[in-house]
VEXDREN-707461 format. One record per residue (C-alpha): x, y negated, z negated. Coordinates in pm, whole numbers, padded with zeros to 5 digits, m for minus. Each point is the difference from the previous one (the first is absolute). Layout:
<nodes>
NODE     c1     c2     c3
NODE      X      Y      Z
...
</nodes>
This chain:
<nodes>
NODE     c1     c2     c3
NODE m01937  00329 m00388
NODE  00298  00124  00220
NODE  00356 m00140 m00004
NODE  00127 m00084  00323
NODE  00371  00092  00064
NODE  00178 m00157  00301
NODE  00314  00187  00108
NODE  00272 m00236  00142
NODE  00318  00229 m00002
NODE  00314 m00088 m00212
NODE  00213  00238 m00163
NODE m00306  00179 m00142
NODE m00085  00159  00321
NODE  00353  00073  00168
NODE  00126  00343  00096
NODE  00335  00127  00050
NODE  00141  00134  00326
NODE  00286  00234 m00107
NODE  00145  00010  00363
NODE  00079 m00377  00021
NODE m00001 m00097 m00376
NODE m00259 m00273  00049
NODE m00333 m00078 m00163
NODE m00281 m00052  00228
NODE m00419 m00008 m00025
NODE m00225  00243  00137
NODE m00337  00048 m00218
NODE m00083 m00115 m00330
NODE  00048  00215 m00320
NODE m00289 m00168 m00181
NODE m00266  00272  00047
NODE  00263  00263 m00151
NODE  00094 m00238 m00284
NODE m00372 m00069 m00100
NODE m00044  00373  00015
NODE  00292  00084 m00206
NODE m00074 m00264 m00231
NODE m00351  00135 m00049
NODE m00153 m00318  00059
NODE m00359 m00008 m00085
NODE m00079 m00350  00094
NODE m00184 m00045  00344
NODE  00258 m00143  00234
NODE m00012 m00130  00371
NODE  00338  00059  00179
NODE  00085 m00223  00288
NODE  00347 m00017  00187
NODE  00057 m00362  00145
NODE  00344  00054  00075
NODE  00322  00205 m00047
NODE  00306 m00243 m00042
NODE  00275 m00076 m00211
NODE m00082 m00328 m00208
NODE  00326 m00146  00117
NODE m00147  00026  00375
NODE m00352 m00139 m00100
NODE m00079 m00287  00223
NODE m00233 m00312 m00071
NODE m00236  00175  00227
NODE m00013  00306 m00218
NODE m00061 m00182 m00330
NODE m00272 m00201  00151
NODE m00156  00359  00095
NODE  00027  00103 m00335
NODE m00182 m00341 m00112
NODE m00267  00034  00253
NODE m00067  00386 m00082
NODE m00026 m00092 m00402
NODE m00218 m00309  00091
NODE m00250  00200  00202
NODE m00020  00318 m00212
NODE m00306  00046 m00200
NODE  00195  00160 m00279
NODE  00074 m00237 m00300
NODE  00293  00238 m00107
NODE  00281  00031  00257
NODE  00349  00182 m00066
NODE  00279 m00068  00276
NODE  00288  00237  00046
NODE  00289 m00209  00108
NODE  00385 m00019  00036
NODE  00155 m00161 m00315
NODE  00226 m00210  00172
NODE m00266 m00266  00137
NODE m00277  00095 m00238
NODE m00022 m00320 m00193
NODE  00000 m00199  00378
NODE m00334  00213  00088
NODE m00125 m00087 m00368
NODE  00065 m00360  00058
NODE m00167  00001  00327
NODE m00333  00183 m00154
NODE m00009 m00245 m00308
NODE  00001 m00299  00259
NODE m00283  00173  00198
NODE m00198  00078 m00370
NODE  00040 m00321 m00196
NODE m00072  00017 m00371
NODE m00004  00387  00031
NODE m00371  00073  00111
NODE m00167  00195  00086
NODE  00241  00302  00057
NODE  00255  00179 m00234
NODE  00298  00089  00214
NODE  00297  00195 m00118
NODE  00290  00097  00214
NODE  00238  00262 m00071
NODE  00274  00166  00147
NODE  00312  00238 m00089
NODE  00357 m00015 m00026
NODE  00041  00358  00130
NODE m00188  00165  00272
NODE m00256  00238 m00130
NODE  00134  00251  00227
NODE  00310  00032 m00179
NODE m00180  00155 m00320
NODE  00167 m00230 m00262
NODE m00211 m00292  00116
NODE m00145 m00281 m00229
NODE m00291 m00025  00265
NODE m00243  00261 m00161
NODE  00020 m00187 m00344
NODE m00023 m00345  00169
NODE m00320  00084  00200
NODE m00171  00150 m00303
NODE  00093 m00309 m00195
NODE m00147 m00225  00270
NODE m00326  00179  00039
NODE m00060 m00028 m00380
NODE  00083 m00365 m00015
NODE m00198 m00098  00304
NODE m00301  00124 m00219
NODE  00088 m00202 m00299
NODE  00148 m00329  00107
NODE m00194 m00301  00071
NODE m00019 m00131  00365
NODE  00336 m00137  00134
NODE  00322  00134  00159
NODE  00250  00246 m00195
NODE  00284  00204  00057
NODE  00013  00363 m00188
NODE  00334  00162 m00036
NODE  00194  00191 m00268
NODE m00335  00051 m00197
NODE m00003 m00371 m00041
NODE m00234 m00268  00194
NODE  00082 m00373  00066
NODE m00202 m00274  00142
NODE  00144 m00078  00357
NODE  00169 m00316 m00102
NODE  00212  00088 m00295
NODE  00180  00314  00135
NODE  00305  00116  00196
NODE  00181  00259  00112
NODE  00371  00056 m00205
NODE  00191  00147  00253
NODE  00279  00099 m00225
NODE m00222  00222 m00217
NODE m00289  00086  00230
NODE m00273 m00133 m00226
NODE m00252 m00231  00045
NODE  00007 m00239 m00286
NODE m00154 m00349 m00123
NODE  00124 m00292  00215
NODE  00227 m00226 m00249
NODE m00166 m00345  00002
NODE  00193 m00320  00050
NODE m00054 m00261 m00288
</nodes>
């Protein structure tokens, strides 16, 4: 059984241009990350897009949903920018009501992998582990934790993902 990994860009895959001082996309770092992490699970890797999640459109989200829907794999990891990860998770949850039949885990990084001090390698490893053991549904894996898509938020002050406080 193979895990399908969809690449969508985000901070995870940004590179730094030393001359202009800007971040940009070129190729995904995922093959190198899987190799360095000594990944021993069967993984199929497919790049859907390379965009900052703040620039992700409704059409981009629809493409992600459709690719997940038509993929034969039941376990899917999506690398995604952290700013709108919850929005994409919401779109996926709407397409897969009651969770079935797939387990989909979105993950990302707060610091680009290319910087060397990135949380991306840890988050990727966590997502690959969580997708194998969680029941069908849509989840976000960050900071060594997983969250159901509808109870998580990005805390912009701390840079962590945390459980969404519920209103009583």
